[in-house]
N, C-alpha and C positions, 0 to 999 in steps of 0.2 A: 504494500500500500504506500502510496506517496501522497504528499501534500504539496500545495503550490510552493510553500516555503517551510523548511524544517522537517524534522522526523516525527513520526507517530510512535508512541510507546509500544514496545513489543507486547503482544497479547491483546491489543486493542482490536485487531481484525476479527478475532473469534467473537468478541463481544458484539461488534457491529453486525456481523453476519447473523448471529443469533437474534439480535434485536429486530433486524429486517424481516426475518422469517416468522416472527410472532404474528405478523399481519396475515400472511398468506404464503403458500408454497411458491417458489420462484425458480427459474433456471439461473445458471451462473451469470450470464450476461445481465439478467434482470436484477440480480443481487448487487452487482457492481454499479449498475446504473442508478438503482435506488439510493445507495450510499452517496453517490456523487450528487444526485438531485437534492436529497434532504440536507446535505452539508453545504448546499449552495456552491457546489463545485470546488470546495476547499479540500475535499478528500477524493482521491481516485484510487481504485483498487486495480492493480495490474493483474493480468491473467496468471502470470508467473507466481503471484502470491495467493490469488483467490482459489484456484483449483487445488493446489496442495492443501490449503486450509480446509476446503470442503471435504477432501478425501480424509484428512486427519480427523475431522469432526464426525464424519460418518463412521469411521473406525471406532471412535470413542462412544458411539451410540447417541450422540447429541442431535443428529439429523438423519433422516432417511431420504433415499433418492428413488425416483421412478422415472421411466421414460414417458414422454408425452409430446404434444405438438405445441410449438410456440405460436405466438400471435402472428408471425409471418409464415406460418404453415411449415416450419422446419422441425425435424426431430430434435428434441432437447431433453436433457436430464433436469428434472425438477427436484428441488430440495425442500423438505419440510421439517419443522421442529418436532422433536420427540418430547415425552415427559422428562426424560433425563436432560435433554437440551434446555427445557424450561428451568429445571433446577440449576443447571450450570449457568444460565443467564442470570439468575438471582445471585449466584456466587460472584460472577464477574461484575455485576452491577454494584454489589457491596464493595468489592475491591476498588473499583473505579471511584466510588464515592469517597472512600477513605483516602485514596491517593489525591484526588482533587482538593479535598478539604485540607490535607497536609500541605499541599502546594500553596493554597490560599493563605494558610497560616504563615508560611515563610514569607510570602509576598507582602503581607500586612505588617508583620512584626519583626522582620529581620533588619 
């Protein structure tokens, strides 16, 4: 995953993918596009990062995949969140909240 400027913390990609899949199952391109759109193009997920992450998350049981037809009538693999994925998203969300709170504390009081 890349940003227009700077790096994104490691582990953030999993959290973003899980969050996007809460709404609905999506194919890989759709996941990347949704992250880009919601972040107002501040975040872009490269294929070289996205698909290995999806494979790893599927192996961990956080997501399931199935073949289907995309909106442009092409065969595509769609990913959906599992119950284990929902639990993992809660864990990732908590870690993110602790991290951002800690950074805010440093920025305010250092």
